[in-house]
N, C-alpha and C positions, 0 to 999 in steps of 0.2 A: 797890268794884265801882261801876262808873257807873251812873246811874239815866238809862233812856230815857224821853224825854217827847215826844209827837207834838200839835201845836198848831196854831192858826192864826195869823194873820199878826198880831194884836192883841198877840203875845208879844216881836215884833221890837222891839229897842231899851228891852226892861227889865233893871233889873238881874240876872235871872236869867241874862242871858246877856253879859254885862260879860267882856271879854276872851275871847270864845269864838274858835276858829278854824275857818274853813270846810273843810271836807271832803268827797270826793265818795265814794262806796262802789259799786263796780261789782257787780252781783249779775246771775243768771243771767236775772232778771226784768228788769233796765234797772240804770240809776243813780240813786244817790239822793243829794241835797244835804243835809248836815248840818251843824251847829254845835256843836264839842266845847268843854267846858272841864275842868278836873280831875275835876268831880262830875258832870258831866251830858252827856248825848248827845240833842241835841235836831234831830226833824225838822220844820219847818215843812210843812203838808200839801200848801199850793199853790206850794210851789216858792220859789227865792231870788227871782224876781221877782215872785212873789204872783199868778201870771197861772195856773194850771192849776186849771182849773174843778172842782168836786166830783166830775163825772163821769168825769174823765178822770187822777183821782188812782192813782198806781200804788201800791195797799195792798200787794201782794205783795213789791215792792222795800223797802217804807219796813220792812216787818217782819222781811225777808230782812237786812235792815241791820244791824238790831239783833244778829241771830243770830251774823253774820260778825263783829260788833265786840266779842262776850261779853257783852253787855247781856242781864240773866236779868229784869230787873224794869221794866215799862212802864207809864206814867201817860199816857192818853189826855187830854187836855184838850177838848172839844167845846162848841159852841154850840148852844143847842137852843131850842124853842118849849114851851111850856106847855100841856098838854091839861087842867090843873086849875085853877080859881080859886084855890085854897088856895095853889099854886106860883107864888110872884110874882116877875115880872123881878126882876134882881139877887139871886136867891136861887142857892145853889150844890144841886146834886144828885148824891148818889154812887149810882148806879142798881145793883141786885143785880140784875138781868135785862133781857133784851131781846127783841125781836120784829122777824124780817126776814122778810117773805113773797116777797122777791123773790131773786134771784140774787147768791149773794155770793162771790167770789173764793177759790180754793183753792190749795195748794201740791200738791196731789194731783190733777195731771193725766194721768199714765199709770200710777197703780194705783188699786185700790179700796181705799179708808180712809175709815170714817166716825167722826169723832171727836164727844165731847159737850162742847158750847162752853159756856162760862161765865165768869164774872167770879171772879179772885183774891180770897178773903174777908180774907185777910190783909192786902194792900195795901188793901181797902177800908175796915178798920177802923183802919190807919192813918192813912189820910187824914180819915177821921172824927174821930177823936183830934186830929189837927193842926188841921183847923177849929174843934173846940170849945173848943180852948186859944185859939184868935184869936179867939173868939168871933163867929164868921161864921153868919150866917144859912144852915141847912145843911139838908137832906133827908136822911137817913141810909138811905133806899131809895127804888127807883123804877124801874119799867119803862121802857125807852127803845124806842121805835119808830122803826126806820130805815128811809126810804123812797129813793125813786130821784131822785138828782139830775139836772139842776141845777134844776128847776121847785120853787115850793113847791107845799102841798097844797088842795085845794080843801075847801070848809067841809064837804060830805058825806063827804070822807075822814077831817077831822078828827072831826067826829062819830062815826063808825065806831071811830076810834082809841081817842079818849078812854074807851071802854068796857073798853079792855085794858091801856092804858098812860098813864103820866104825863108824859112830855115825848117830843117829835118831833125827830129829827134826821138826818144823812144821812152817817155815818161809822162810828159806834162799833162796831156789829154787824159790819162787814168786820174791823174791826182785831182784836176780841176772838176772832172765831173763827180769823182766821189766826194770833194769837199762839198759841191753844191746838195749832194744829195744828205749831207750830213750837217747842213748848214751853216757850213764854214766860209769865210772869206778867204779867197784865194786868188794870188796874181803871181806872175814869173818872172825872173831875169834871167835870160839865155846868155851865155857866155858862146860866143861863136869863135869855134875853135879849128875850124877848117872849110874848105868849101866842099860840098858833097861830091860825090862819086861823077866825074865827067862835067864838073862845072868848067876848070880848068882843063882842057885839053891833055896835056902831056902830064898831069898831076898822078900819081899812084897812092893811094889811099892806103895807108899803114896803122894800125890800131894803136901800135905801140907811141907815135909820132903824135896820134891826135891824144893819147893821155898824157904826153909831155907836153903838148902846146895848151892843153886845159889848165896844167898847175901854172902857165905863164898868165894865164888869164885870172887865177886866184886872187893876185892883188888888187887888182880893180876890183872884183866880185866881194872882197872882204872889207875894201872901203865902203861901199855901198850898204853893205849889211850892218856895218858896224854903225854908220850914219842912220840907218832906218830905225835901229834898236832905239834910238834917243830921240826920234820925232813919232814915233808911233805910239799910240796910247792904246 
């Protein structure tokens, strides 16, 4: 059984995708571009040309593609900002829960269904075990706060969020909830690429720098994902 991975553009060109073949899957929600190897189905969130902005990502098509291909276990690789000084950039966080106070996409447009969302504990434990064996700096729990893309957050918003969550990002809650609706097992690895706006008083957030820092975290993320492919059946 292939492992599904949804990640950012920083994973393009890594050993993880050596020999991957391009594929496009048609779903009722739209088409999804994928890269497929013998062990892995990878969906780049921002598309083949890396030009899909975060608020235009077709989460429903992405998760439905995994379902259509028979992929049952999905790892989300997300870039986040830290809401806590102790969670330093270049760390890895494996969230155990999440908050999203905004609208999340659903596959239930035409019927009344209420799922109880969550993250898969078995996959979470496997990620943690792999990271520990690789001697990675990892936080084994954390609450992920999903905000509305594409803008970053104000200092006041971050000051509010830090009381309830540990990291902030734009993707995971949507993916995890849709995975639950579709009966997929989903867990997340968050790479901490910066402190959120205002956590470090004198620091000014710059999107280009965040992207640069995300590429630095790619090496650790790649190592964990390669090992996960070996141990997840």
